[in-house]
Each structure stands twice: as structure tokens, then as C-alpha cells.
C-alpha positions in Angstrom: 137.7 77.0 62.1 136.5 80.5 62.4 137.0 82.4 65.7 134.3 84.2 67.5 135.6 86.8 70.0 133.1 87.5 72.8 134.0 90.5 74.9 132.8 91.5 78.3 132.4 95.2 77.3 132.5 97.1 80.6 135.1 94.8 82.0 137.5 95.6 79.1 136.7 99.3 79.3 137.4 99.5 83.1 140.5 97.3 82.9 142.0 99.5 80.1 144.0 102.6 81.0 142.9 104.6 77.9 139.3 103.5 77.9 138.7 103.9 81.6 139.7 107.6 81.4 137.0 108.1 78.7 134.5 106.1 80.7 135.0 108.3 83.7 134.0 111.3 81.6 131.0 109.6 80.2 129.9 106.0 79.8 128.9 106.5 76.2 132.4 107.9 75.4 133.9 104.7 76.7 131.6 102.5 74.7 132.2 104.5 71.5 136.0 104.4 72.0 135.9 100.6 72.5 133.8 100.1 69.4 136.2 102.3 67.3 139.2 100.4 68.6 137.5 97.0 67.7 136.4 98.2 64.3 140.0 99.1 63.5 141.1 95.7 64.7 138.4 94.0 62.6 139.7 95.6 59.5 143.1 93.9 60.2 141.8 90.6 61.4 138.6 89.3 60.1 137.3 87.6 63.2 133.6 87.7 64.3 133.4 90.1 67.3 130.5 90.4 69.8 130.6 92.9 72.6 128.2 92.3 75.5 127.2 95.2 77.8 124.9 95.2 80.9 121.5 96.4 79.9 121.0 98.6 83.0 123.5 101.1 81.5 122.1 100.9 78.0 121.3 104.1 76.1 117.6 104.9 76.4 116.6 104.3 72.8 119.0 101.5 72.1 118.0 98.0 70.9 119.0 94.9 72.7 121.0 93.9 69.6 122.8 96.1 67.2 125.6 96.0 64.6 128.0 99.0 64.3 131.0 98.9 62.0 130.8 95.1 61.7 130.8 94.6 65.5 127.8 92.8 67.0 126.6 94.6 70.2 124.3 93.0 72.8 122.8 94.6 75.8 121.5 92.2 78.5 117.8 92.3 79.4 116.7 94.0 82.6 117.3 91.7 85.5 119.9 89.7 83.5 123.6 90.4 83.7 126.1 90.5 80.8 127.9 87.6 82.5 124.8 85.4 82.0 124.6 86.4 78.3 128.3 85.6 77.8 128.0 82.2 79.5 125.0 81.4 77.2 126.9 82.4 74.1 129.9 80.3 75.2 127.6 77.2 75.6 126.4 77.6 72.0 129.8 78.5 70.5 132.0 76.1 72.5 135.4 75.6 70.8 134.8 78.5 68.4 134.6 81.1 71.2 137.4 83.2 72.7 136.0 85.1 75.7 137.7 88.4 76.7 137.2 89.0 80.4 139.2 89.4 83.6 136.2 88.2 85.7 137.2 84.9 87.2 133.6 83.7 87.5 133.1 84.1 83.7 136.5 82.7 82.9 135.9 79.5 84.9 132.4 79.0 83.6 133.3 79.5 80.0 136.4 77.4 80.2 134.3 74.5 81.5 132.2 74.7 78.3 135.3 74.3 76.1 135.8 78.0 75.1 139.1 79.7 75.4 139.7 82.8 77.5 142.0 85.8 77.5 142.3 88.6 80.0 141.2 92.1 79.1 144.6 93.6 79.5 146.3 90.9 77.4 143.6 91.3 74.7 144.2 95.1 74.6 147.9 94.4 74.2 147.2 92.1 71.3 145.0 94.7 69.6 147.7 97.3 69.9 150.3 95.0 68.5 148.1 94.1 65.5 147.5 97.8 64.8 151.2 98.5 65.1 152.2 95.6 62.8 149.6 96.7 60.3 150.9 100.2 60.2 154.5 99.0 59.7 153.5 96.5 57.0 154.7 93.5 59.0 153.0 90.2 58.3 153.3 88.1 61.5 152.0 84.9 59.8 154.5 84.8 56.9 157.8 84.1 58.6 159.5 82.8 55.5 160.1 79.1 56.0 162.3 76.8 58.0 165.2 78.1 60.0 168.0 75.5 60.7 168.8 75.0 64.3 170.5 72.4 66.6 168.1 73.0 69.4 166.3 69.9 70.5 162.5 70.0 70.4 161.5 66.9 72.4 158.3 66.5 74.5 159.9 68.2 77.5 157.0 69.7 79.3 154.0 69.5 77.0 151.0 71.6 77.9 147.6 69.9 78.3 145.4 69.7 75.2 143.1 72.4 76.4 146.0 74.8 77.0 147.4 74.1 73.6 144.1 74.8 71.9 143.8 78.0 74.0 147.3 79.1 72.9 146.4 78.5 69.2 143.3 80.7 69.4 145.3 83.5 71.1 148.0 83.3 68.4 145.2 84.0 65.8 144.7 87.4 67.4 
């Protein structure tokens, strides 16, 4: 199953320490820095990525949909928020979607549709870790087989099915 990462653009920018500094200098600088960071991540991990921005802050000559460096970009229409666009995308994608946002309204609505969620701060950490591991040449997915252990692995406190699916999607980042 392929993973579609749907990002609440301004939420991620304003939650990030690096991107928020650039955003305070100019909103276009924040958007460009985010897209550059995601393009680097997309080279490492081949997930489909869509960034949704509010259309009220869109560049004057911009289209409602665009694709830059392999990243899909969407601006909401006038009178429509990015939150609404993200919720609609989650309805169509369902289990394939991983939504990046720290907005509780979005997180709750999307989770009720079957999509997984991750906070903006945690996603930024995952991106940084993927870039670091790529630079060092470490392959996180090839761990080299079975390691003998005497530790018991019984069904102690098993997570719910939804939480286990969410954990699997986050591991793919």
C-alpha cells in the first residue's frame, strides 16, 4: 500500500523552529524552505506528498494546484480553508493517507475517516532523521535478520488495531 502524506502547510511552518524564522521574514520564504526540505525528503523516501496552504495567502499569480520538485501543492479557494481541503482529501484517501498537522480539529476529523495522523513537530523530526541517515549511509529497514533473545513477547498490552496501523505508517517515514 502506497502512502500519501498530506501536510497542513502553514501549520508545519509555524510549528517548526527553523521554518517559522523564515516565515517571519516573509511568507514566501517559509513556503520555499518547506518545499525544499520536502523535496530532499522525497528523494530519500518515495512517498506521494501533498502540501495544502490557505488560498488567502497565495501568491497573486499562483494556480490553485501546482507541482514543484515532485511535491503537489494546493491552495484552498477563497472562502474555503485549508482544513476543509485536507478533510476532503482524507475522505477520498482513507487508509492511504497520513496527515501532518498539530490542529486537533483536523486530527480528530481525519482520524474518524480512517487516516493516520502525525504532529508537525514529530514529522519534522522524522524528516531530519531520514536526511541524517541518508547522509551517513545507514539503511534503517535492513537490520540484518533475527537477533536471539530470551525476552518474552506475549500479548501484554496490545494497542488497538487503529493505533497499530498508525504506528506502521509512521515507521514508513
